[in-house]
C-alpha positions as CSV (number, residue, x, y, z in Angstrom):
1,M,199.0,71.2,112.2
2,E,200.9,69.8,115.1
3,R,201.8,66.3,115.0
4,K,202.6,63.9,117.8
5,F,205.0,60.9,117.5
6,N,205.5,58.0,119.5
7,D,208.7,56.9,121.0
8,Q,210.0,54.8,118.2
9,E,209.5,57.6,115.8
10,L,211.0,60.2,118.1
11,I,214.2,57.9,118.3
12,R,214.2,57.5,114.4
13,R,214.0,61.4,113.9
14,E,216.8,61.7,116.0
15,K,218.9,59.4,114.2
16,L,217.9,61.2,111.0
17,K,219.2,64.4,112.7
18,N,222.2,62.8,113.6
19,L,223.1,61.5,110.1
20,Q,222.2,64.9,108.5
21,E,224.6,66.7,110.9
22,A,227.2,64.3,110.1
23,N,226.9,65.2,106.7
24,Q,225.1,61.9,105.7
25,D,221.7,62.8,104.9
26,P,220.2,60.1,103.0
27,Y,217.6,62.1,101.3
28,E,220.4,64.0,99.4
29,I,220.7,60.7,97.6
30,E,219.7,60.6,94.0
31,K,220.8,57.3,92.7
32,V,222.1,54.0,93.8
33,S,224.0,52.0,91.2
34,R,223.0,48.4,92.1
35,T,225.4,45.9,90.5
36,M,222.4,43.5,90.1
37,T,218.6,43.0,91.8
38,I,218.2,40.8,94.6
39,G,216.6,38.2,92.3
40,D,219.5,38.2,90.0
41,F,222.0,37.8,93.0
42,N,220.0,34.8,94.3
43,S,220.0,33.4,90.8
44,K,223.5,33.7,89.8
45,F,225.1,32.4,93.2
46,A,222.4,29.8,93.6
47,K,225.2,27.2,93.2
48,L,227.7,28.8,95.2
49,K,229.2,26.5,98.0
50,T,231.7,28.7,99.9
51,H,232.9,32.1,99.7
52,N,233.4,34.2,96.3
53,T,235.7,37.0,97.5
54,N,236.3,37.9,93.7
55,N,232.8,39.6,93.4
56,N,231.8,42.7,94.7
57,I,228.4,43.3,94.9
58,K,226.4,46.0,95.4
59,L,222.8,45.6,96.2
60,A,220.0,47.8,97.4
61,G,216.5,47.3,99.0
62,R,214.7,47.5,102.4
63,V,215.6,45.9,105.4
64,V,212.9,43.8,106.7
65,A,214.7,41.8,109.3
66,L,217.4,42.2,111.8
67,R,219.3,39.8,114.4
68,Q,222.6,40.5,116.0
69,T,225.0,41.1,113.0
70,F,222.4,39.4,110.4
71,G,219.8,41.0,108.5
72,V,217.7,40.5,105.4
73,I,217.2,42.9,102.6
74,R,214.4,42.9,100.0
75,D,213.5,44.3,96.8
76,F,210.8,43.7,94.5
77,Y,212.9,40.8,93.1
78,G,213.3,38.9,96.1
79,D,215.1,38.9,99.7
80,T,218.6,37.8,100.7
81,Q,220.4,37.6,104.0
82,F,223.2,40.0,104.7
83,Y,226.1,39.8,107.3
84,L,228.4,42.0,109.1
85,N,231.9,40.2,110.4
86,K,232.8,42.0,113.5
87,K,236.5,40.7,112.5
88,K,236.5,42.5,109.3
89,V,234.4,45.6,109.5
90,S,235.4,48.8,111.0
91,K,234.2,49.4,114.6
92,S,232.3,52.6,113.0
93,M,230.4,50.3,110.6
94,L,229.7,48.1,113.1
95,E,228.1,51.0,115.2
96,Y,226.4,52.6,112.4
97,F,224.8,48.9,112.0
98,N,224.0,48.7,115.6
99,K,222.8,52.0,116.5
100,V,221.6,53.9,113.5
101,L,220.1,51.3,111.3
102,D,216.5,50.3,111.9
103,L,213.9,48.0,110.4
104,G,212.6,49.4,107.4
105,D,215.5,51.5,106.3
106,I,216.3,51.5,102.6
107,V,220.0,50.6,102.4
108,E,222.6,49.8,99.8
109,I,225.1,47.3,101.0
110,F,228.5,46.2,99.3
111,G,230.2,42.8,99.7
112,S,230.9,39.5,98.5
113,P,228.6,36.4,98.5
114,F,229.1,33.3,100.7
115,R,227.4,30.2,102.3
116,T,226.6,30.2,106.1
117,Q,227.1,27.1,107.8
118,K,223.3,26.4,107.6
119,G,223.9,26.6,103.8
120,E,222.1,30.0,103.4
121,L,223.1,32.3,100.6
122,T,224.4,35.5,102.1
123,L,225.9,38.8,101.6
124,D,229.3,39.4,103.4
125,V,229.0,43.0,103.8
126,K,231.9,45.5,103.7
127,K,229.9,48.7,103.6
128,I,226.3,49.7,104.6
129,K,224.5,52.9,103.9
130,I,221.1,54.2,104.6
131,V,219.8,55.7,101.4
132,S,216.3,56.5,102.9
133,K,215.4,56.3,106.7
134,A,212.1,55.0,107.6
135,L,211.0,57.4,110.0
136,K,208.1,54.9,111.0
137,P,208.5,51.6,112.2
138,L,207.1,48.4,110.4
139,P,204.3,46.8,112.0
140,E,204.9,43.5,113.9
141,K,201.9,42.0,113.3
142,W,199.8,42.5,110.0
143,H,197.4,39.7,109.7
144,G,194.0,38.3,110.7
145,L,190.3,39.8,110.2
146,E,190.9,42.8,112.3
147,D,193.6,44.1,109.8
148,E,191.9,43.8,106.8
149,E,190.8,47.4,106.6
150,L,194.2,48.6,107.8
151,R,195.6,46.4,104.9
152,A,193.6,48.0,102.4
153,R,193.9,51.7,103.8
154,H,197.8,51.6,104.0
155,R,198.5,49.4,101.2
156,Y,201.9,50.4,100.9
157,V,202.8,48.8,103.9
158,D,200.8,46.0,103.4
159,L,203.1,45.5,100.2
160,I,206.3,46.1,102.0
161,V,205.5,43.3,105.0
162,N,203.0,40.9,103.0
163,K,204.6,38.8,100.1
164,D,201.3,37.4,99.3
165,S,199.6,40.9,98.8
166,M,202.7,41.6,96.3
167,K,201.9,38.7,94.1
168,V,198.5,39.1,94.0
169,F,199.1,42.6,92.4
170,V,201.9,41.1,90.0
171,D,199.3,38.6,89.1
172,R,196.9,41.2,88.4
173,I,199.4,43.2,85.8
174,R,200.0,39.4,84.2
175,I,196.4,38.7,84.0
176,L,195.8,41.9,82.3
177,K,198.7,41.3,79.7
178,I,197.3,37.7,79.1
179,I,193.5,39.2,78.6
180,R,195.2,41.6,75.9
181,Q,197.3,38.9,74.3
182,F,193.9,36.8,73.7
183,M,192.0,40.0,72.4
184,D,194.9,40.7,70.0
185,S,195.0,37.1,68.7
186,Q,191.3,37.3,67.7
187,N,192.2,40.5,65.6
188,Y,190.8,43.3,67.8
189,L,192.1,46.8,68.4
190,E,192.2,48.3,71.7
191,V,190.8,51.9,71.8
192,E,190.3,54.6,74.3
193,T,187.0,56.4,74.7
194,P,185.8,59.5,77.0
195,V,185.5,59.3,80.6
196,L,183.4,62.4,81.0
197,H,180.0,61.5,79.3
198,P,177.2,64.5,78.8
199,I,174.4,62.0,78.6
200,L,173.9,58.9,81.1
201,G,173.9,55.8,79.5
202,G,175.4,52.3,78.3
203,A,174.5,50.7,81.9
204,N,171.7,51.0,84.5
205,A,173.6,52.4,87.6
206,R,173.6,55.7,89.6
207,P,176.3,58.0,88.3
208,F,179.1,60.3,89.7
209,I,178.4,63.8,88.6
210,T,181.0,66.8,87.9
211,F,180.6,70.1,86.6
212,H,182.9,71.5,83.4
213,N,183.6,74.8,84.2
214,T,184.4,75.9,80.8
215,L,181.5,74.3,79.0
216,E,179.2,75.2,81.9
217,R,177.3,72.1,82.3
218,N,177.3,68.9,84.2
219,F,178.9,65.6,82.9
220,Y,178.7,62.1,84.1
221,L,181.8,60.1,85.2
222,R,181.0,57.1,82.8
223,I,179.2,54.2,84.0
224,A,179.9,52.2,80.6
225,T,181.8,52.5,77.6
226,E,179.2,50.8,75.7
227,L,177.6,53.8,73.5
228,P,180.9,55.4,72.0
229,L,182.4,51.9,71.3
230,K,179.2,51.2,69.3
231,K,179.5,54.2,67.5
232,L,183.2,53.3,66.4
233,I,181.3,50.2,64.9
234,V,179.1,52.7,63.1
235,G,182.1,54.5,61.9
236,G,183.5,51.4,60.1
237,F,185.9,49.8,63.1
238,D,185.3,46.0,62.7
239,K,186.5,44.5,66.3
240,V,187.3,47.1,69.0
241,Y,187.9,46.5,72.9
242,E,188.4,49.0,75.8
243,I,189.6,48.2,79.4
244,G,189.3,51.0,81.6
245,R,187.8,52.3,84.8
246,I,184.4,52.7,85.3
247,F,182.5,54.9,87.9
248,R,179.2,53.9,89.6
249,N,177.9,56.0,92.7
250,E,176.8,52.7,94.4
251,G,177.0,50.7,97.3
252,M,180.5,48.9,98.6
253,D,180.4,45.2,99.4
254,S,183.1,42.1,98.7
255,T,182.4,42.4,95.0
256,H,181.7,46.2,94.3
257,N,183.7,49.1,94.5
258,P,182.8,52.5,93.2
259,E,185.7,52.7,90.7
260,F,186.3,49.3,89.1
261,T,187.9,48.2,85.9
262,S,186.1,46.6,83.1
263,M,186.5,45.4,79.5
264,E,183.7,46.0,76.8
265,V,184.0,44.3,73.4
266,Y,182.3,44.7,70.2
267,A,182.4,42.7,66.9
268,A,180.7,43.8,63.8
269,Y,178.6,41.0,61.9
270,E,178.7,38.8,64.6
271,N,175.8,37.4,67.0
272,M,175.2,36.3,70.6
273,E,176.6,32.7,70.0
274,Y,179.8,34.0,68.7
275,M,180.4,36.2,71.8
276,M,179.6,33.4,73.9
277,R,182.1,31.3,72.5
278,L,184.8,34.3,72.7
279,T,184.0,34.8,76.3
280,E,184.3,31.2,77.4
281,N,187.6,30.9,75.2
282,L,188.8,34.2,77.1
283,F,188.4,32.4,80.7
284,K,190.0,29.0,79.4
285,Y,193.0,30.9,77.5
286,V,193.6,32.8,81.1
287,A,193.1,29.6,83.2
288,K,195.6,27.9,80.8
289,S,198.3,30.6,80.5
290,L,198.0,30.6,84.5
291,K,198.3,26.9,84.6
292,K,194.9,27.3,86.9
293,P,192.5,24.9,85.5
294,V,190.8,24.6,88.9
295,V,190.2,27.5,91.2
296,K,188.8,27.4,94.9
297,M,186.3,30.1,95.9
298,G,185.3,29.3,99.6
299,E,184.2,25.8,99.6
300,N,183.8,25.4,96.0
301,E,186.2,24.0,93.3
302,I,185.5,26.0,90.1
303,Y,186.4,24.1,87.0
304,L,187.4,26.6,84.3
305,T,188.7,24.4,81.3
306,Q,185.5,22.4,81.0
307,K,182.6,23.0,78.8
308,F,180.4,26.1,80.3
309,R,176.7,25.2,80.9
310,R,174.3,27.0,78.8
311,I,170.5,27.7,79.8
312,H,167.4,29.9,78.8
313,M,166.5,32.0,82.0
314,V,162.9,31.2,81.8
315,D,164.2,27.5,81.6
316,F,166.2,28.0,84.6
317,I,163.3,29.3,86.6
318,K,161.1,26.4,85.8
319,Q,163.8,24.1,86.8
320,E,164.1,25.6,90.2
321,T,160.5,26.6,90.9
322,G,158.3,24.7,88.7
323,V,156.8,28.4,87.5
324,D,156.8,28.3,83.6
325,F,157.1,31.7,82.5
326,W,156.5,30.7,78.7
327,E,152.9,30.5,79.8
328,V,152.7,33.8,81.5
329,K,151.1,36.4,79.0
330,S,150.0,39.2,81.2
331,N,151.8,41.7,83.9
332,Q,149.0,40.9,86.4
333,E,149.5,36.9,86.3
334,A,153.2,38.0,86.9
335,Q,152.6,40.1,89.8
336,E,150.1,37.2,91.2
337,L,153.1,34.6,90.8
338,A,155.5,37.0,92.4
339,K,153.2,37.5,95.6
340,K,152.6,33.8,95.7
341,H,156.4,33.0,95.9
342,N,157.4,36.0,98.3
343,V,159.2,37.8,95.3
344,K,159.1,41.5,96.3
345,F,158.9,44.4,93.5
346,E,159.2,48.1,93.4
347,K,156.3,50.1,91.4
348,H,158.9,50.2,88.4
349,Q,159.5,46.6,88.4
350,S,155.7,45.6,88.2
351,T,155.9,44.4,84.3
352,L,156.2,40.7,83.3
353,G,159.9,41.0,82.2
354,H,161.0,42.7,85.6
355,I,159.4,39.9,87.6
356,I,160.9,37.2,85.4
357,N,164.4,38.9,86.3
358,L,163.7,39.0,90.1
359,F,162.8,35.4,90.1
360,F,165.8,34.5,88.4
361,E,167.8,36.6,91.0
362,E,166.0,34.9,93.9
363,F,165.9,31.3,92.8
364,C,168.5,30.8,90.3
365,E,171.6,32.8,90.7
366,A,172.6,30.9,94.0
367,K,172.8,27.7,91.8
368,C,175.4,29.0,89.3
369,I,178.5,27.5,90.8
370,Q,180.4,26.2,87.9
371,P,180.5,28.6,85.0
372,T,177.0,29.1,83.5
373,F,175.8,31.0,80.6
374,V,172.3,32.2,81.3
375,Y,170.6,33.8,78.1
376,G,167.4,35.1,76.8
377,H,166.7,38.2,79.3
378,P,163.5,39.9,79.2
379,I,163.4,43.4,76.9
380,D,162.2,45.4,80.1
381,V,165.8,44.9,81.7
382,S,167.7,45.0,78.5
383,P,167.4,48.3,77.0
384,L,170.3,48.0,74.3
385,S,170.0,44.2,73.4
386,K,168.5,43.0,70.3
387,K,165.1,41.3,70.3
388,D,164.8,37.5,70.2
389,Y,162.0,37.6,67.3
390,K,161.5,33.9,67.9
391,N,160.4,34.8,71.7
392,P,158.7,38.2,71.7
393,G,159.3,40.0,74.9
394,F,163.1,38.6,75.4
395,T,166.2,39.4,73.8
396,K,169.3,37.9,72.4
397,R,171.4,38.7,75.7
398,F,173.4,36.5,78.3
399,E,175.4,36.6,81.4
400,L,178.0,34.4,82.7
401,F,177.8,33.5,86.3
402,I,180.5,31.9,88.2
403,N,180.6,30.7,91.9
404,T,176.9,32.6,92.1
405,K,178.3,35.8,90.7
406,E,178.1,37.9,87.5
407,Y,181.3,38.0,85.5
408,A,180.3,38.7,81.9
409,N,177.1,40.5,80.1
410,A,176.8,40.1,76.6
411,F,174.0,40.5,73.5
412,A,173.6,41.2,70.1
413,E,173.3,44.5,69.7
414,L,170.0,46.2,69.1
415,N,171.0,48.2,65.6
416,D,167.1,49.1,64.9
417,P,167.0,53.1,65.6
418,I,163.4,53.1,65.9
419,D,163.1,50.4,68.7
420,Q,165.8,52.0,70.2
421,Y,164.3,55.1,70.6
422,E,161.2,53.7,71.9
423,R,163.3,51.6,74.7
424,F,164.7,55.0,75.7
425,E,161.4,56.5,76.4
426,A,160.5,53.5,78.5
427,Q,163.6,54.3,80.3
428,V,162.8,57.7,80.9
429,K,159.2,56.6,82.2
430,E,160.9,54.2,84.4
431,K,163.1,56.8,85.9
432,S,160.0,59.0,86.6
433,L,158.4,55.9,88.6
434,G,161.6,56.1,90.7
435,N,164.1,54.0,88.9
436,D,167.3,56.2,89.7
437,E,169.3,53.7,87.5
438,A,167.2,54.2,84.4
439,V,169.5,55.3,81.3
440,E,168.5,58.8,79.9
441,M,167.6,59.2,76.0
442,D,170.7,60.0,74.0
443,M,169.8,61.6,70.5
444,D,173.2,61.5,69.4
445,F,173.5,57.8,69.9
446,I,170.0,57.4,67.8
447,E,171.5,59.4,65.3
448,A,174.4,57.2,64.6
449,L,172.3,53.9,64.5
450,E,170.2,55.8,61.7
451,Y,173.4,56.0,59.9
452,G,173.5,52.1,60.0
453,L,175.0,49.9,62.6
454,P,175.8,46.4,61.4
455,P,174.8,43.2,63.2
456,T,177.0,43.4,66.2
457,A,177.8,41.6,69.2
458,G,179.0,43.2,72.4
459,L,180.6,41.9,75.8
460,G,181.4,43.3,79.0
461,V,183.5,41.7,81.6
462,G,184.3,42.7,85.0
463,I,188.1,42.6,85.6
464,D,188.5,43.0,88.9
465,R,186.1,39.9,89.5
466,M,188.1,38.0,87.1
467,I,191.2,38.7,88.7
468,M,189.5,37.7,92.2
469,L,188.6,34.3,90.7
470,F,192.1,33.7,89.6
471,T,193.7,34.7,92.3
472,E,191.2,33.0,94.7
473,K,190.3,36.2,96.6
474,S,186.8,36.9,98.3
475,S,186.9,40.4,98.5
476,I,187.5,42.9,95.5
477,R,189.7,45.0,98.2
478,D,192.0,42.4,98.1
479,V,192.8,43.1,94.1
480,L,192.6,46.7,94.1
481,L,195.7,48.4,94.9
482,F,193.7,51.5,96.7
483,P,190.1,50.7,97.3
484,H,188.0,53.2,98.2
485,M,187.5,53.4,102.1
486,K,185.2,55.5,104.7
487,D,186.8,58.0,106.4
488,K,188.5,57.1,109.5
489,K,186.2,58.1,112.8
């Protein structure tokens, strides 16, 4: 395939050719022996007042600014200025600087530190050498709404030129470490379970399907880690969690990506209330570790170290609409209420439980600005949750909402294999009525429950959304290094 280059790219390729013909091919260099990182350089000489000719320093990084005989070099740890003194360096070195070096080139520089008249720490360069030639120029402008897609599509360029983007992804790594520290402090063991699942289950979502050539059958990329983790509790593990990639073949928007990171947590002999406390303590632990008790999401300030609100789904609906679903006993009555309040439902959503959930989504989710635990979901939308035996038709389940978005989903796990079998059958029926997200019958999981699952509490946390919260980003693209994108037109 023939490639076309613009004028700047052609000039850079010509410079590279000249270097190679002069036996200075930068791509032949295997290692650069830096004296220190730029961050260490800035720290070590932070109090330097004049010129330190006794220190011969070698730094390496990318050239991000050039002006006359000054430049700025950047590595992962920081930026620093460098300078070529026309009176000290050779004519060939000055020519190399002026005619060969380009913005974006990766270089090694050798020299001694000093302070400029303006007081800026600078490396007085004796020698400079390109160790990787940038054949594409860095963009002059890399900001504004029109560039959001470009930044996500070419994340490597975004990281080069946008310090804020680099900080977000360093913060992401830090937040993941903090989460693991918290889970370890609660005596949980981190485990790994398969990504390829023979049966669709663990959540209501459309899957990606792949074919296994050796086994000659289809597998699903996991839509949740729930079922294998519960099998580990059956097997005798006490507290387990997994942080891993989940795949859902669904739409993309500011809070959804087909491939995302989730954490699922399971604890034997615990209940929903325990998991609610654990969830609240996790978010508060991260907030305190980051020294961010308050975050700003759009126009809203979210207070993360105050006590989280708790409210039953039915009570919430009554509070916002006046409709009291505690008094509604039939599917027909629920359908009439839905029509009266303009709540639309599909054929597979015509039951009382589904309509309660639709009322919540329509009238209550937008009211959840500060951290709010909504609990008591209907059985119809909670196929893996334990029944609330005091309130038939409902479950021991909660979701955590912050700034109108769901951040966590948890329940006292259903451990009755007979009940679980019946709920799987109900899901199979829903699938036949057009619910593409209904789960399949999983007899292996039923058999695992028949060996005995102790009373267990489970939790799922959307890690990407959590990172969006603590980095104050409104789009999931901003916290994923390589988000999925539509093909270029």
